[in-house]
C-alpha positions as CSV (number, residue, x, y, z in Angstrom):
1,M,9.6,17.2,-15.9
2,E,8.7,15.7,-12.6
3,R,7.6,12.1,-12.8
4,T,4.1,11.4,-11.3
5,F,3.5,9.0,-8.3
6,R,2.1,6.4,-10.3
7,E,5.2,6.4,-12.9
8,Q,7.8,6.1,-10.0
9,L,5.6,3.5,-8.2
10,F,5.5,1.5,-11.5
11,F,9.3,1.8,-11.7
12,L,10.3,1.1,-8.2
13,L,8.1,-2.5,-8.4
14,L,9.3,-3.6,-11.9
15,C,12.1,-1.6,-13.2
16,L,15.7,-3.1,-12.3
17,S,18.2,-0.5,-12.3
18,V,22.0,0.3,-11.8
19,L,22.9,1.2,-8.2
20,K,25.8,3.7,-8.4
21,G,26.4,5.4,-5.0
22,D,23.7,7.0,-3.3
23,S,21.8,7.4,-6.4
24,R,19.6,5.5,-8.7
25,Y,19.2,6.4,-12.5
26,V,15.8,5.5,-14.7
27,E,16.9,4.4,-18.0
28,S,13.3,4.2,-19.1
29,N,9.7,4.7,-17.6
30,E,7.6,3.5,-20.1
31,I,5.9,0.7,-17.8
32,S,1.7,0.1,-18.6
33,K,-0.5,-0.6,-16.2
34,D,-1.0,-4.1,-18.1
35,D,3.0,-4.7,-17.1
36,L,2.2,-3.7,-13.7
37,Y,-0.9,-6.4,-13.5
38,S,0.9,-9.1,-15.1
39,F,3.6,-8.8,-12.5
40,F,1.6,-9.3,-9.8
41,T,-0.4,-12.3,-11.0
42,S,2.5,-14.0,-12.4
43,D,4.3,-13.6,-9.0
44,L,1.2,-14.6,-6.9
45,K,0.3,-17.5,-8.9
46,R,3.4,-19.5,-8.4
47,E,2.9,-22.6,-6.9
48,M,4.9,-23.5,-3.5
49,P,5.2,-27.3,-2.5
50,D,4.2,-28.3,0.6
51,V,7.7,-29.8,1.4
52,L,9.7,-27.0,-0.6
53,M,9.4,-23.8,0.0
54,Y,9.7,-21.1,-2.7
55,R,13.4,-20.0,-2.6
56,R,15.0,-17.1,-4.7
57,P,17.7,-14.4,-4.6
58,L,16.5,-10.7,-3.6
59,R,17.4,-7.7,-5.7
60,C,18.5,-4.1,-4.7
61,L,15.4,-3.0,-6.0
62,D,12.4,-5.6,-5.8
63,M,8.9,-6.6,-5.1
64,V,7.6,-9.6,-3.1
65,A,4.2,-10.8,-3.4
66,V,4.8,-14.4,-2.3
67,E,5.6,-16.4,0.7
68,G,9.4,-17.8,0.6
69,Q,12.8,-17.4,1.3
70,F,15.0,-14.4,-0.1
71,T,18.6,-13.9,0.1
72,F,20.7,-11.0,-0.8
73,T,24.3,-11.1,-1.2
74,A,26.3,-8.2,-2.0
75,E,28.5,-8.2,-5.0
76,T,29.7,-4.9,-4.5
77,P,28.5,-2.1,-1.9
78,Q,24.6,-1.6,-2.2
79,L,24.0,1.7,-0.4
80,S,20.4,2.3,-1.2
81,C,18.1,-0.9,-1.2
82,V,14.4,-1.2,-1.0
83,T,12.1,-4.0,-1.1
84,F,8.4,-3.9,-1.5
85,F,5.8,-6.9,0.0
86,M,2.3,-6.9,-0.8
87,A,-0.2,-9.6,0.5
88,E,-3.9,-10.1,0.0
89,P,-6.4,-7.4,1.4
90,N,-7.1,-9.8,4.2
91,E,-3.6,-10.8,5.2
92,V,-0.9,-9.4,7.3
93,I,2.9,-10.0,6.4
94,S,5.8,-11.2,8.6
95,V,9.3,-11.0,7.8
96,D,11.7,-13.4,9.9
97,Y,15.6,-13.2,9.8
98,D,16.8,-16.4,9.1
99,N,20.7,-15.6,8.9
100,V,22.1,-12.2,8.6
101,D,26.0,-11.5,8.1
102,I,26.4,-7.5,7.9
103,D,28.4,-4.9,9.7
104,C,26.4,-2.9,11.6
105,S,29.5,-0.8,12.9
106,R,30.2,-0.2,9.7
107,G,26.9,1.5,8.6
108,D,25.0,-1.0,7.4
109,F,21.6,-1.7,8.2
110,I,18.2,-3.8,7.4
111,T,15.2,-2.0,8.6
112,V,11.6,-3.3,8.3
113,F,8.7,-0.6,8.1
114,D,5.4,-1.4,8.8
115,G,3.6,0.1,5.6
116,W,5.0,1.7,2.5
117,V,7.0,4.9,1.8
118,M,6.9,7.0,-1.3
119,K,8.4,10.7,-1.9
120,G,8.5,11.0,1.9
121,E,4.5,9.7,2.0
122,K,3.6,7.0,4.1
123,F,0.8,4.2,3.9
124,P,-1.1,4.1,6.3
125,S,-0.7,7.7,7.0
126,S,-0.1,8.4,10.8
127,Q,-3.6,9.7,11.3
128,D,-4.8,6.0,10.2
129,H,-2.0,3.5,11.7
130,P,-2.3,2.1,15.6
131,L,1.6,2.6,16.1
132,P,3.4,6.0,16.2
133,L,6.0,6.5,13.8
134,F,8.8,5.7,15.4
135,E,7.7,2.1,16.2
136,R,6.9,1.2,12.8
137,Y,10.4,1.0,11.7
138,V,12.2,-2.0,13.0
139,D,16.0,-2.1,12.5
140,Y,17.7,-5.2,12.9
141,C,21.2,-3.5,13.9
142,D,19.0,-2.2,16.9
143,S,17.3,-5.2,18.0
144,G,19.9,-7.8,16.9
145,S,18.8,-11.1,18.0
146,V,16.3,-10.1,20.5
147,R,13.8,-9.7,17.9
148,K,13.9,-11.9,15.1
149,S,10.6,-11.6,13.2
150,V,8.6,-8.4,12.2
151,S,5.1,-8.4,11.5
152,S,3.2,-6.1,9.6
153,S,-0.3,-4.3,10.5
154,Q,-2.1,-4.4,7.0
155,N,-1.2,-5.9,3.5
156,V,1.6,-4.4,2.7
157,A,5.4,-3.6,4.5
158,M,8.7,-2.3,3.1
159,L,12.4,-3.2,3.7
160,F,15.3,-0.6,3.4
161,F,19.0,-2.0,3.2
162,R,22.5,-0.6,3.0
163,I,25.4,-2.9,2.8
164,H,28.9,-1.5,2.5
165,S,31.2,-5.0,2.2
166,A,31.0,-7.2,-1.0
167,G,30.1,-10.7,0.5
168,S,28.1,-9.7,3.3
169,S,24.3,-11.2,3.1
170,F,21.1,-12.1,4.7
171,T,18.0,-14.5,4.3
172,L,14.5,-13.7,5.2
173,T,11.6,-15.7,5.3
174,V,8.2,-14.0,4.2
175,R,5.0,-15.5,5.2
176,K,1.3,-14.2,5.0
177,H,-1.3,-14.6,7.6
178,I,-5.3,-14.3,7.6
179,N,-6.4,-10.8,9.1
180,P,-9.7,-11.4,10.6
181,F,-10.6,-7.6,10.5
182,P,-8.6,-5.7,7.8
183,C,-8.0,-1.9,8.0
184,N,-5.6,-0.6,6.1
185,V,-5.3,-1.8,2.2
186,I,-3.5,-1.2,-0.9
187,S,-5.2,-3.1,-3.9
188,Q,-3.3,-5.4,-6.2
189,S,-5.5,-4.7,-8.6
190,P,-7.1,-2.0,-10.9
191,E,-10.3,-3.9,-10.5
192,G,-12.6,-5.8,-8.0
193,S,-15.0,-5.4,-5.2
194,Y,-14.6,-5.0,-1.4
195,T,-16.4,-4.8,1.6
196,M,-14.8,-2.8,4.7
197,V,-16.2,-3.6,8.3
198,S,-15.0,-1.9,11.3
199,P,-16.2,-4.0,14.4
200,Q,-16.9,-1.4,17.1
201,Q,-13.4,-0.1,17.2
202,Q,-12.4,3.3,17.2
203,R,-9.9,3.4,14.3
204,N,-9.9,4.7,10.6
205,C,-9.4,2.4,7.9
206,S,-8.3,3.2,4.1
207,F,-8.7,1.0,0.9
208,S,-6.1,2.7,-1.8
209,I,-6.7,2.2,-5.3
210,I,-3.5,3.0,-7.1
211,Y,-5.3,3.7,-10.5
212,P,-7.7,6.1,-12.2
213,V,-11.1,4.1,-11.3
214,A,-14.5,4.4,-11.8
215,I,-16.1,3.7,-8.1
216,D,-19.5,2.4,-7.0
217,I,-20.3,2.5,-3.5
218,S,-23.3,0.1,-3.0
219,E,-23.9,0.3,0.6
220,F,-23.0,2.1,3.5
221,S,-24.5,0.8,7.1
222,L,-23.7,2.2,10.5
223,G,-25.9,-0.1,12.5
224,R,-28.6,2.5,13.0
225,H,-31.8,3.1,10.9
226,N,-31.0,5.9,8.6
227,K,-32.4,5.8,5.2
228,F,-30.9,8.5,2.7
229,P,-27.3,9.2,1.2
230,K,-25.7,12.3,2.1
231,R,-22.9,14.2,0.5
232,S,-21.6,17.0,2.3
233,L,-18.6,19.2,2.8
234,P,-18.2,19.8,6.8
235,G,-21.3,18.0,8.1
236,C,-19.8,14.3,8.3
237,A,-17.2,14.8,10.6
238,E,-19.0,15.7,13.5
239,S,-21.4,12.6,13.3
240,G,-18.1,10.5,14.1
241,D,-18.5,7.9,11.8
242,F,-18.6,8.5,7.6
243,V,-17.1,7.4,4.8
244,Q,-14.7,9.7,2.7
245,L,-13.9,9.2,-0.9
246,L,-10.6,10.8,-1.5
247,G,-8.5,11.4,-4.5
248,G,-4.6,12.7,-5.2
249,N,-1.4,11.9,-6.3
250,G,0.2,10.7,-3.4
251,I,-0.1,7.6,-0.6
252,D,-0.7,9.7,2.3
253,T,-4.7,9.7,2.7
254,S,-4.1,13.0,5.3
255,K,-3.0,14.9,2.2
256,L,-5.6,13.9,-0.5
257,I,-8.4,16.0,-1.2
258,P,-11.9,14.8,-0.1
259,I,-14.3,14.4,-2.8
260,T,-17.3,13.7,-1.1
261,D,-18.3,12.4,2.2
262,L,-21.2,9.8,2.9
263,C,-22.7,9.8,6.9
264,I,-26.0,8.3,6.9
265,S,-26.7,4.8,6.0
266,F,-28.2,3.9,2.2
267,T,-28.4,1.4,-0.1
268,G,-26.8,2.7,-3.4
269,P,-25.4,2.5,-5.7
270,T,-23.3,5.9,-5.5
271,H,-21.2,6.1,-8.9
272,M,-18.0,8.3,-9.6
273,K,-15.6,8.3,-11.9
274,I,-12.0,9.3,-10.5
275,G,-9.2,10.4,-13.0
276,C,-6.5,10.2,-9.9
277,E,-3.6,8.3,-9.6
278,N,-4.8,7.5,-6.3
279,T,-8.5,7.0,-5.0
280,V,-9.1,6.2,-1.8
281,V,-12.2,5.1,0.3
282,R,-11.8,5.6,3.7
283,M,-13.9,4.7,6.6
284,V,-14.0,6.9,10.3
285,S,-15.4,5.1,13.1
286,S,-16.2,6.2,16.5
287,G,-16.3,2.5,17.5
288,K,-19.9,3.0,18.8
289,F,-21.4,1.1,15.9
290,V,-20.4,-1.8,13.8
291,S,-19.8,0.2,10.4
292,R,-19.5,-1.2,6.7
293,V,-18.9,-0.1,3.5
294,S,-19.1,-2.0,0.3
295,F,-17.8,-1.0,-3.3
296,S,-16.5,-2.1,-6.6
297,Y,-14.2,-0.5,-8.9
298,R,-12.6,-1.0,-12.4
299,L,-9.9,0.9,-14.1
300,L,-10.8,4.0,-16.6
301,D,-10.3,3.7,-19.7
302,K,-8.4,6.4,-22.2
303,Q,-11.6,7.6,-23.7
304,E,-12.9,7.9,-20.1
305,L,-10.1,9.9,-19.0
306,Q,-10.1,12.2,-22.1
307,T,-13.8,12.7,-21.1
308,I,-13.4,13.9,-17.9
309,K,-9.9,15.5,-18.1
310,L,-12.1,19.2,-17.9
311,N,-13.5,18.4,-14.5
312,N,-12.3,19.6,-11.1
313,V,-11.4,16.5,-9.8
314,E,-9.2,15.1,-12.9
315,D,-7.7,19.4,-12.3
316,F,-6.7,19.2,-8.9
317,C,-5.2,15.5,-9.4
318,F,-2.9,16.7,-12.0
319,N,-2.1,19.9,-10.9
320,N,-1.3,19.3,-6.9
């Protein structure tokens, strides 16, 4: 049976496996949500002294959620390696090349991707990212000494690398920077609250929660005087400014199923339980208004998941 999106994500974030050629083989995928949360919090809570930067080796399959310096040294050929970078919702990430000793002529490469890629899907989607897709991939072997630093547009980024020769290595410094107007976000936690603001800019912004959650939208404001909430199917798209609640099993928002639209300002709450592996609040803005949406969310327990198992949301999440 094919693994679900969330199982694959847990594996990528937490499981250390043996790399053989171009393929990886999974020994176990019994990783709980508590394991994932503990991984994030333990990594995030590391303290880095002011005068001493946090340093550690980089693994072929890795997750980095702290600032610091990371060095990878190949003991054997490593042909398919990936590192996920993650920051707080209001931060972006920069990756600096400190020392690189690889052989680009033999097919070695180090590529930073602006976002995350999983199962061929990308976050943010091409519809929601400010850059065209080809500009989101930055290959060290193409840029070399011309470009020693790469920055993300949101709180997640990704590193792909391939090294053919034992002894080849590279060192990266990862830093986080405050983003005054965060747009696309992947949540680190299965519970929390957030306010997404679009400051009169024509853009689409998504907040992605990679857990089945109960979500409460407490406020939606377009900066104009509308009094009542509206949930509709086709009508909101014509307004140019609206919020979508999406659900599904992938990370590309353009491929998720719309659950409901909100296109008239209101003060809530609007409460929903969504049994999907990915729940997304997506704000579409024309740039004419200062739009904002506030919401809170929490992880659904096993009993709640069983209760909603027969509804349509659960069905399309598990059947698509």
